[in-house]
C-alpha positions in Angstrom: -25.0 16.1 4.1 -23.1 14.2 6.8 -21.0 11.2 6.3 -20.8 8.2 8.6 -17.8 9.6 10.4 -19.5 13.0 11.1 -21.7 13.2 14.1 -24.6 15.6 14.6 -24.1 18.2 17.2 -26.9 16.8 19.3 -25.1 13.4 19.4 -21.8 14.8 20.6 -21.4 14.7 24.4 -21.0 18.2 25.9 -17.5 17.4 27.2 -16.3 16.3 23.8 -17.7 19.4 22.2 -15.5 21.5 24.5 -18.3 22.9 26.7 -17.7 23.9 30.2 -18.5 21.0 32.5 -21.7 21.4 34.6 -23.3 19.1 37.1 -25.7 16.6 35.6 -29.4 17.4 35.6 -30.1 14.7 38.2 -27.5 16.4 40.4 -29.2 19.8 40.4 -31.1 21.0 43.5 -33.3 23.2 41.4 -34.4 20.2 39.2 -35.1 18.0 42.3 -37.3 20.8 43.8 -39.0 21.3 40.4 -39.7 17.6 40.0 -40.9 17.2 43.6 -43.2 20.1 43.2 -44.8 18.7 40.1 -45.2 15.3 41.6 -46.7 16.6 44.8 -49.3 18.5 42.7 -50.0 15.2 40.9 -50.5 13.4 44.2 -52.9 16.0 45.4 -54.9 16.1 42.2 -57.1 13.0 42.8 -57.5 14.0 46.5 -58.8 17.4 45.6 -60.8 16.6 42.5 -63.8 15.2 44.5 -63.9 18.6 46.3 -63.9 20.5 43.1 -60.5 22.1 44.0 -57.3 22.6 42.0 -54.1 22.6 44.0 -53.7 26.4 43.8 -57.3 26.8 45.0 -56.6 24.4 47.9 -53.6 26.6 48.9 -55.9 29.7 48.8 -58.4 27.9 51.0 -55.8 26.8 53.5 -54.6 30.4 53.8 -58.1 31.8 54.2 -59.0 29.2 56.8 -56.0 30.5 58.8 -57.0 34.1 58.4 -60.1 35.6 57.0 -60.9 38.0 55.7 -57.6 38.5 54.1 -56.4 41.4 52.0 -55.6 40.2 48.4 -52.0 41.6 48.7 -51.4 39.7 52.0 -52.8 36.6 50.5 -50.6 36.9 47.5 -47.6 37.4 49.7 -48.4 34.4 51.9 -48.8 32.2 48.8 -45.9 33.6 46.8 -48.2 34.7 44.0 -48.4 38.0 42.2 -51.7 39.7 41.5 -51.6 38.7 37.8 -51.8 35.1 38.9 -53.9 35.5 42.1 -56.7 37.7 40.8 -58.0 35.3 38.0 -57.7 32.5 40.5 -59.8 34.3 43.0 -62.3 35.3 40.3 -62.8 31.6 39.4 -63.2 30.7 43.0 -65.7 33.4 43.5 -67.6 32.2 40.4 -67.6 28.7 41.9 -69.1 30.0 45.2 -66.0 29.3 47.3 -65.0 32.8 48.2 -66.3 36.3 48.2 -64.3 39.4 47.3 -65.3 42.9 48.5 -63.8 46.3 49.0 -62.4 47.1 52.4 -64.6 49.7 53.9 -61.6 51.2 55.8 -59.6 51.5 52.6 -61.4 51.2 49.2 -58.1 50.5 47.5 -57.9 47.1 49.2 -59.9 44.0 48.4 -60.9 41.6 51.1 -61.3 37.9 50.4 -63.0 35.3 52.6 -64.5 31.9 52.3 -68.2 31.5 51.7 -70.3 28.9 53.6 -69.5 26.5 50.8 -65.8 27.2 51.1 -65.9 26.8 54.9 -67.7 23.4 54.4 -64.7 22.1 52.5 -62.6 22.4 55.6 -64.3 19.2 57.0 -62.9 17.2 54.1 -59.3 18.1 54.8 -58.6 15.1 57.0 -59.3 12.8 54.1 -57.0 14.9 51.9 -54.2 14.7 54.5 -54.7 11.0 55.1 -54.6 10.4 51.3 -51.4 12.5 51.1 -49.8 10.5 53.8 -50.4 7.3 51.7 -49.0 9.0 48.6 -45.7 10.3 50.1 -43.0 7.6 50.5 -41.5 9.1 53.7 -42.0 8.4 57.3 -43.6 11.1 59.5 -40.2 12.1 61.0 -38.7 12.4 57.5 -41.6 14.6 56.4 -41.2 16.8 59.4 -37.4 17.1 58.8 -37.9 17.8 55.1 -40.5 20.4 55.9 -38.1 22.2 58.3 -35.3 22.1 55.7 -37.5 23.4 52.9 -39.0 26.1 55.2 -35.4 27.3 55.9 -34.6 27.2 52.2 -37.7 29.3 51.3 -37.0 31.9 54.0 -33.4 32.2 52.8 -34.3 32.5 49.2 -37.0 35.1 50.0 -34.5 37.1 51.9 -31.9 36.8 49.1 -34.4 37.9 46.4 -36.1 40.6 48.5 -34.6 43.3 46.4 -36.1 41.7 43.2 -39.7 41.9 44.5 -42.0 44.9 44.1 -42.6 46.8 47.2 -45.8 46.0 49.1 -48.5 48.6 48.9 -50.5 47.7 51.9 -52.7 45.4 49.9 -53.8 48.1 47.5 -54.7 46.9 44.1 -54.3 48.5 40.7 -57.1 49.3 38.3 -56.7 46.0 36.5 -57.2 44.1 39.8 -60.4 45.8 40.7 -63.6 43.9 41.3 
């Protein structure tokens, strides 16, 4: 039992408890990026819902509209997703009629993904999504462009710094668990 003069550990400031000082949460770059990512997803949600897309599905479609067919491994690399995340996502999209998956005739180990006619038709609605996004982001176009450049540079640097932590690419080959 505690007395009035005793404080619970959770009520004692970290500095007073003798902890090593660290920057506050709101001063952390990682937290700002994490928060911004979650909020961007929230801004996209009502824009994508009428199209029947989730934000990750939207990213897959953007990548496929740039280059299709795509090898699953290349698609995962472009999106920064591993096969354990990407494969179920692609299976749901295939079940929804947005994409097709098939073995590469040149190399049976690889799976090719491409948009269906239904998936291609969604491309026409992207102007509405982008217009809605512009209304939901409190930055001027020049600020958006500068932020994008900075974040692109950050991502490239982080990818390079963590390159040794990633599994080696196997030319898009899939394991038994990722098979059609």
